[in-house]
Every structure is written in C-alpha cells, then in structure tokens.
N, C-alpha and C positions, 0 to 999 in steps of 0.2 A: 503493499499499500504506500502510495506517495501522493497525498492530497494536500491541497490548500484551501484555506477558508479566510473570510473576513467575518468577524463577529461584531455586531453592534447592538447592545441590549440584548433582547432576547430573539434577535434575528441573526441568521448565518447565510453566508453567499459561498457556494463553493467555487474555486477559481483555479484556473491553471497558471496565471501569472497575476501576481497581486497588483502591480503597477498599472498594467494593461487592463485589467477589470475595472479599476476606478476610472480610468479614461473612458473605457467603452461604455460606462454607465453614468456619463455625464457628470463626472466629479473631476476637477482639475484638468479640464479640456486643454488649457493653455500650455500644458507640460508635454514634454517629449519622453515616452516610456523609457527609453534608453539612456539618454543623458541626465535627465532629472529624476532617475529611479529612487535615489535615496530620499530626496526631498518629497516626492509624492508619498511614499511610505511614512515618513515621519509626520507629514501634514495629516495624512488620514488617521494616523495613531493620535495625533493631538485633537483630531475632530471627534474622537471616540471610538474608533475602530480598534479592534484586537486582531493582529496577524497571527494566523495559524498555519503551522506546516507539520504535516504528519509524515513521518519517514518509518514506516513499518512498526518497530518496537518502540518508537519514541515520537513525542509530539511536542512542538515549540510553540510557546505563545509569547508574542511581544506587544508591549502596549506602553502608553505613557499617561493614561488617565490614572485617576486615584486607584490605589492598589486594591483596596477592599472591593470596590465596585467591580473592577476588572476580574478579579478572582472569583466573585459570585457568577458573573457572566461566563467564566470559563467552566465553573462547576456546573452550572444549569447546562451549558452546551454539551459537556461530555456525557451528563445524565440523560439528556434528550437524545443524543445521537448514538450513544453506546460505542462510540469511536475506540474508547480505551478499555482494556483489560485490567485486571487487578496489578499486574507487574509491568504494564506500561510506563516507561519513563517519561515525566513531564519535565519540561524546562520552561519555567516562569520568569519572564524578564521585564522589569520596569524600566524602560529607556530613559525616563525623566530622572528617576531616583538612582539609577545605575545599580538597582538591587536584582538579585537573582537566586533562585533556588532550583534544585533537581531533585525530584521526589517521584516515587511511584504513585500510580493512581490510588492504590488502595491506602497509602498514607495520606495522600492528599485528602481524600473523602474524610478520612478519621480525623485529621488536624482541623479541616473545616468545621466539623461537626462538635469536636471538643474544645478547639481553642479559637477558631474563627480565622478569618483570613489574614489579619494583621500579624499573625503568628508565623507566616510562611517566608516572606521575603525579608532576609537580613543580610546576606552576604553581598559585598560590593563585587561588580562583575567587571571583566575586561571586555570592552564592546568591540565588535567587528569594525565599527566605524571610529574615526579618531574623535576625540573630545572636541577639539577644534572645529572639525567638520560638522558635528551636531549643533554646536553652538552657533556657527555661522548660519546654519540652515534655521534653527530656532530664532535668531534675531531676525532673519528675512521674513520668517512667518509672522512673527509678532509686529513688525514694522509695515507689514503689508506689502 
C-alpha cells in the first residue's frame, strides 16, 4: 500500500500527488506544482490540512495546526478508514512546533484514550526542509 491523503476536519481526500491535488481542486492556482511544491504544502497545512502518506507498514502525518486538533482528526481518520492495524507505525509531525513522535497505532489509541493528544508530541525533530526555508515561506505566507 502506498497512499496519500489530505485531511481537513472530518473530511479526507485521497490523492496521488499532494501539491497537484490542491491545484487541481481550485486551491493555490497561482503556483507551479513543481517549483512551488514546498510552499504549496506548507500553505495547505497552515490552512488546516493534514498531509498523510501511507507506506505499507507505516503512515506519516504532517501538519502545522494546533497539535490537539490535528491528533483528534488523525485519530478519527484512522478509526473511520481502518487504514492502520495495531502494529502500524505512525509518525506524527507538527511542522510549526517542530515536534514529532513515532508510535504504533495500538499505543496511539491507548495514549489518546488515557492521556489525551497533548501527551504525544514531545521530541524535537530534524526537518527535511531547512529552518530558513520554512521561515522564509512562512513570512511570505503571512505577508501575503
């Protein structure tokens, strides 16, 4: 299985290319899906989308909205779609706070139930994108 999704609230959209889907669905029409890819993805996450990439035995979630909200959306998505089994590895990344955790789906469900979403993201992560790149794009997004 190699699947991609965008989540927003209780809605999910299956995609083959995250940036291209946003452009094809009337979001960010002014951008080039190749040259502006990172900016498109960061803008979407700032606008409340959660990026999902499923790779067989693991699923990655990237977001920049408030952690508790994002993790509740992730929890509901996984329960609704049954995309994850108990041993599926989840990577949960808040790009705004630079926090990440890797956890099995079974442990994720248990922690959500017993301790709540704020107990999950604590470790600082090394991003695939440089901090300067993200800050430059965030300034561009904020300044319009």
